[in-house]
Each structure stands twice: as structure tokens, then as C-alpha cells.
VOZAMI-305630 format. One line per 10 residues: number of its first residue (from 1); their letters; for each residue x, y, z of C-alpha. Coordinates in steps of 0.2 Angstrom, whole numbers. Last residue first. Layout:
N
NUM	A	X:Y:Z  ... $
end
This chain:
245
245	RELVPQHVAW	-66:5:103  -59:12:119  -55:31:118  -39:40:114  -44:58:111  -43:62:93  -34:76:83  -17:67:83  -25:52:75  -34:61:61 $
235	RALGDLVLAP	-17:68:55  -9:51:55  -25:44:46  -23:58:33  -5:53:30  -11:35:29  -24:40:16  -11:49:6  2:36:6  4:34:-13 $
225	RYEAPPLLPL	5:53:-16  8:56:-35  7:74:-40  -2:76:-56  1:90:-68  6:78:-82  -10:67:-81  -7:54:-95  9:49:-88  1:47:-71 $
215	LPAAGGGHVL	-14:36:-77  -4:19:-78  3:21:-61  -14:26:-52  -21:8:-49  -14:6:-31  -21:22:-25  -16:40:-25  -17:56:-36  -16:74:-31 $
205	LQPPVGLLEA	-20:88:-43  -18:105:-37  -34:116:-40  -34:129:-54  -41:145:-48  -58:153:-48  -65:140:-37  -80:134:-48  -71:137:-65  -55:128:-58 $
195	GLRLSREVLA	-66:114:-52  -74:113:-69  -58:111:-78  -50:99:-65  -66:88:-65  -66:87:-84  -48:82:-84  -51:69:-71  -66:62:-80  -56:62:-96 $
185	VAAGDCGSAL	-42:52:-88  -53:39:-81  -61:36:-98  -44:36:-106  -38:22:-95  -53:12:-100  -52:16:-119  -34:16:-121  -31:-1:-111  -46:-8:-121 $
175	ADATDNAFEA	-39:-2:-138  -22:-8:-134  -29:-26:-131  -40:-25:-146  -27:-19:-159  -24:-3:-169  -26:10:-155  -30:28:-158  -24:39:-144  -13:24:-138 $
165	YDGGSAPLQA	-11:16:-121  -3:-1:-120  -12:-18:-119  -14:-30:-105  -28:-35:-93  -46:-42:-93  -44:-48:-111  -60:-46:-122  -65:-63:-128  -74:-67:-112 $
155	ARAHLAQRMV	-87:-54:-116  -98:-49:-101  -86:-54:-88  -71:-47:-99  -80:-30:-100  -83:-30:-81  -65:-34:-78  -58:-21:-89  -70:-8:-82  -64:-14:-64 $
145	TPSAGIRGGR	-46:-11:-69  -50:6:-76  -58:12:-60  -77:12:-59  -84:29:-55  -87:40:-39  -88:59:-40  -85:74:-29  -91:87:-17  -86:105:-13 $
135	HLGDGDMLDI	-75:100:2  -72:116:12  -54:116:18  -51:135:16  -41:132:0  -55:123:-8  -58:105:-9  -63:94:-24  -65:75:-23  -63:62:-36 $
125	TLATGVGVVL	-65:43:-33  -61:30:-46  -66:13:-38  -57:-3:-35  -42:8:-33  -38:25:-41  -40:39:-29  -41:57:-36  -40:72:-25  -43:89:-33 $
115	VPQRARAAAL	-35:102:-22  -37:121:-18  -23:127:-6  -19:125:12  -5:112:9  -10:102:25  -27:100:18  -22:86:6  -19:75:21  -36:78:28 $
105	LALFRDVGFK	-44:76:11  -36:59:9  -43:54:26  -61:59:21  -59:49:4  -53:34:14  -67:36:27  -80:35:13  -93:48:14  -110:40:19 $
95	EPRAYAIRVG	-106:43:37  -105:61:33  -124:63:30  -126:80:23  -111:77:13  -100:92:9  -86:88:22  -77:102:32  -58:101:34  -50:112:47 $
85	ACEVQTRAVQ	-43:98:57  -59:89:57  -77:93:52  -92:83:47  -82:67:53  -78:51:44  -74:38:56  -56:31:60  -56:15:71  -45:16:86 $
75	VRAFRADLVT	-37:-1:93  -30:0:110  -17:-11:119  -11:-19:103  -7:-36:97  -23:-46:102  -35:-32:97  -25:-31:80  -28:-49:76  -47:-48:79 $
65	MVEATLTSAA	-48:-31:70  -40:-40:55  -53:-53:55  -67:-41:57  -61:-30:43  -60:-46:32  -78:-51:36  -84:-33:34  -77:-31:16  -64:-18:15 $
55	VSAVWATGGR	-66:1:17  -55:1:33  -46:14:42  -36:9:58  -26:18:71  -17:4:82  -12:10:99  2:3:110  12:-9:100  13:-26:91 $
45	PLAQLASATM	17:-28:72  8:-38:59  17:-54:54  3:-65:61  -9:-57:48  2:-61:34  5:-79:39  -14:-81:41  -16:-76:22  -28:-61:19 $
35	AEAGHAWAQV	-46:-63:13  -61:-54:7  -57:-45:-9  -40:-54:-10  -25:-46:-4  -11:-35:-10  2:-30:3  9:-13:7  23:-8:20  26:10:23 $
25	PGVGGEVLQA	41:18:31  35:30:44  20:41:43  18:58:53  13:64:70  30:61:78  31:44:70  16:33:68  22:17:61  16:11:44 $
15	FKFRSNGLDF	3:0:37  -5:-3:20  -17:-17:15  -22:-17:-4  -37:-24:-13  -53:-17:-5  -43:-5:7  -36:-8:24  -26:7:30  -17:3:46 $
5	LWDSM	-7:16:56  4:11:71  8:17:88  24:12:97  25:6:115 $
end
């Protein structure tokens, strides 16, 4: 029976078949913060082992787990480890380090070179790792989407979406897009600069996440890796004994 990989984020659900230690064609669905439609859940595949990573709300995670338990012989849930596949996490308490960030580093470590891994989803996450797989730490901030939503929540006249990036915008929608996207870009650029100073060599910039697209033209050196967490989950899976959840 086939094995499958499932990445349940705060706003997107991705899954793909595990094929020879790698990731097959990826399917991605958007979902509400704490819900997926019943028809979507019932359309999930069946197989041998389901390898799962989740940072979603506990209620949604439990709902998905119930469906997967009924469709797979085994369900294996990824957990952040201090060390795995040559990657060593900087956090003293690894359970506090998001499993999505951990798996993204596992995938990035395949290249065996310094990297700055940027995830753009509900949060903006930035993690620096050297060429030996040592995680040097990172940052968490609000993504541009969340910045826009927060401004709209406090001042309803400020639109929650829309507008085009400009260095000096001449209308409100463009100014909001420019300010929120620009804040994220500035934090990434600062992290790249300081990361290069710390490591003595410029890190490769890897970007993933559903909110990455508007930032990519503003980050010319970036490599877009939309399935980075699934890639890491595949790598984690081949390094684990199969145990009952």
C-alpha cells in the first residue's frame, strides 16, 4: 500500500504521495482556520502509512487525524527533534520549535550549504542554518496578510487586501501593500545581511508558503520552494522507525 505525506498548516492543507523517499505531485487546498469541508476530508487518499505534520488548530488537527486513522493502516505524526538527518536545532526546548520550521530545515539541509529559510504563511518565519546543519536561530513575525488584516480590524477604512507594491505609493491601497510587503522584505534582507556576517558567507535564500508570491519579485536572490515542508517530511519519514501513534 502507498504511503502519503500530509502538511496541515494554519490556512492551507497540502498532501502528496511518498515516492522513493521523495514527494510526488502535490495537492493543496485552502481551508478556514479551524475547519475543512466534509467532502474535502472524504476525498483524502487511502494507504499504508500517513506521515503528518500539523501546526493547525487542535480541533482541525483532531478532525483530520480521525479521517486518516480510518483510511490508513498507520498514522505517524512528525515531531521536532533536537537532531535529525544532520540538522541540529538551536532551541533549548525543541518542542517549542514549530514542526513546519523544523521540516523546512531538514529539506534545506540536503544542499549542504548555508541557508536562510523563509516561510510566508499566517506568520513570517526566518531561520538561519550553516552548511554543517547547525540551526543558528531565527525570527517570527506577522506575515503581510496578517498585517493587513490587523490594520483593517483596528481601522475598517483601511482595506484588508488589494493594492500594488511601489517604493513610494500615491494611494492608500498601494501604500498598504507597499508597507506590509516592504516590512517583510526588509526583515528578510536584514536577516540575509546579518546571517552572512555571522557565517562568513552569504546564505542561500529559500522561500516557501502560500503568501510568498508577492514577495518573490522583491527578493531577486530567492529560490521559491513551495513544497519545502513536504520535502522535509519525506526526509523525516525515511529516518524514523514505524511506530504506532
